[in-house]
C-alpha positions as CSV (number, residue, x, y, z in Angstrom):
1,X,156.0,181.0,58.0
2,X,154.7,177.5,57.2
3,X,151.7,176.0,59.1
4,X,151.2,172.2,59.4
5,X,148.2,170.6,60.8
6,X,147.9,166.9,61.3
7,X,145.2,164.8,62.8
8,X,142.8,161.9,62.4
9,X,144.0,159.5,59.6
10,X,147.3,161.4,59.1
11,X,148.4,160.3,62.6
12,X,146.3,157.3,63.0
13,X,149.2,154.8,63.8
14,X,152.9,154.7,64.3
15,X,153.7,154.5,60.5
16,X,151.4,157.5,59.8
17,X,153.3,159.5,62.5
18,X,156.6,158.6,61.0
19,X,155.2,159.9,57.7
20,X,154.4,163.1,59.5
21,X,158.0,163.4,60.8
22,X,159.3,162.7,57.3
23,X,157.1,165.6,55.9
24,X,158.4,168.0,58.6
25,X,162.0,167.1,57.9
26,X,161.5,167.6,54.1
27,X,159.4,170.9,54.3
28,X,159.9,172.2,57.8
29,X,162.7,174.6,57.4
30,X,162.3,178.2,58.6
31,X,159.7,179.4,61.0
32,X,157.0,176.8,61.4
33,X,153.9,176.2,63.4
34,X,152.8,172.6,63.9
35,X,149.3,171.7,65.1
36,X,148.6,168.2,66.1
37,X,145.0,167.1,66.9
38,X,143.5,163.8,67.9
39,X,144.8,160.4,66.6
40,X,142.4,158.5,64.4
41,X,138.9,158.4,65.8
42,X,140.0,159.6,69.3
43,X,137.5,162.5,69.3
44,X,134.5,160.4,68.4
45,X,135.5,157.8,71.0
46,X,135.9,160.5,73.7
47,X,132.6,161.9,72.8
48,X,131.1,158.4,73.1
49,X,132.7,157.8,76.4
50,X,131.4,161.1,77.7
51,X,128.0,160.4,76.6
52,X,128.0,157.0,78.2
53,X,129.3,158.6,81.5
54,X,126.6,161.2,81.5
55,X,123.8,158.5,81.0
56,X,125.4,156.3,83.6
57,X,126.3,153.6,81.0
58,X,129.4,151.5,81.3
59,X,132.3,153.3,79.7
60,X,135.3,151.6,81.0
61,X,135.6,149.2,78.0
62,X,135.8,152.2,75.5
63,X,138.2,154.1,77.7
64,X,140.6,151.0,78.1
65,X,140.4,150.5,74.3
66,X,141.4,154.1,73.7
67,X,144.3,153.9,76.2
68,X,145.5,150.7,74.7
69,X,145.5,152.0,71.2
70,X,147.5,155.1,72.3
71,X,150.0,153.1,74.3
72,X,150.4,150.7,71.4
73,X,151.4,153.6,69.1
74,X,153.7,155.0,71.6
75,X,155.3,151.6,72.1
76,X,155.9,151.2,68.4
77,X,157.4,154.7,68.2
């Protein structure tokens, strides 16, 4: 069994995600497990948004930027 884990910089944008697809096509025969974690700096951004929410600071701008970034990647794919 092969295990592949991708996240962060390896899936930071549409080109990087296409590269992951190429890797899986080349090396993904047989039983495989694929783990995909957060895109780019998503985890850090979510932690920041959460901290802002907890401290009653404005967080909408960070949330909208994160949403926009993910929608842009999805559109490109």
